[in-house]
N, C-alpha and C positions, 0 to 999 in steps of 0.2 A: 586860452581864449576865454573871455568872459561869456557867460550864458545870459541870454535875454530873459528876464523874468516874465515878460509879456510874450507868450508864444504865438500871438497872432500878428501876421505881417501888417504893416501899415501901408496906406496907399503910396507913400513916397518910396517904397522899396523899388529898386531898379528891376528891369525885366531880367529874369533869370537866364543865365547862359544855357546853351544846349546840354552841357554836362549837368548843371544844377537841375534842369528839367528832367533829365534821366533819373537823377537821384530822387526827385519828388515823385516821379511815376513809380519807382521801386518802393518808396515808402508808402505810397497810396495802396499799392497792390499787396505788399508783404509786411509793412511795418506795424500794423495793428495799433495805430495811434488813436488817442482819444479825440483828435480833431482831424480835419481834412488836411492832408499833407500840403496842398496848394496854399493853405492859409498860414502855415507855420513860418515864423520869422527865421531867417537863415542862421541866426545866433541862438535860437531857442534850444533849451535842454531837451533832447529827444527822450532821454530816460524818464524825465519828469512827465513827458507826454505819453508814456506807455511803451516805448521801444524796449523790448526784452533782448537778452543775449541771443536767444534762438532766432528772433525776428531780425536781429542785426546780421546774422550769417545769411539769412535768406535775402535780405536787402542787398548785401554785398554781392552775392551771386547774381542777382538780377541786374545790378549795375554793371558788373563785369561782363555779363552776357550781352546786354544792350550796347555797351561801348566797345566790346571785343577787346578787353584788356584784362589784366590780372593785377589785383592789389598786391604790392610787395609785402613779403612777410614782416618786414620792419614796421609796416603801417597797420598791422593787425592789433591795434591797441584800443582801449576804451576811449581815449581822446579822439581817435579818428572818427568814431561813430557818435560823438557827443552832439553834434549839430549838423544841420543840412550843409552849412558852409564848410565844415571840416571834412565831411564825406566828399563833397564836390571838389575840394582842393586836392585831396589824394587821388580822386578819379581823374581830374584834369592833368595832374602830374603823370599819372599812368598813361593817359592818352598821348601826352607830349613825348614821353619816353618811347612809347610804341611807334610813334611817327618817326622819331630819330632812328630807332632800330631798323625800320624798313626803308629808310632813306627819303622819307617824305618831310617836307618842311612843315613845321607846326604853325 
C-alpha cells in the first residue's frame, strides 16, 4: 500500500467508519504522533509521524479493547501498522470474523 507523503487529511476525505474512528482514538491516546490523529490522512506513513514499535503495541491493545476483538497473529506485522487505513482494515476484518464466530451477521 503506498504511503501518502502528505500526512494531513484533506477536506474531501470521506467520513471515517466506526472502526477507523476507534483506530484514530487509540492513536490520539497512545500513538505519540507529531500531529493530531484526527488530521492524519488514512494513507499517511505513521512511522514517519512518530509511531514507535512500543506505541504500536499500545495502540493495538487499545483498538482490541474498544472493539472487543483480537488481531490475529498473522496480522502482527509492520505493514499492518503502517497507516490508519491498514490498521482499520485489519481491525474491521477482526470485527467481521468475531461477528461470524458468534453467529451475528456482519
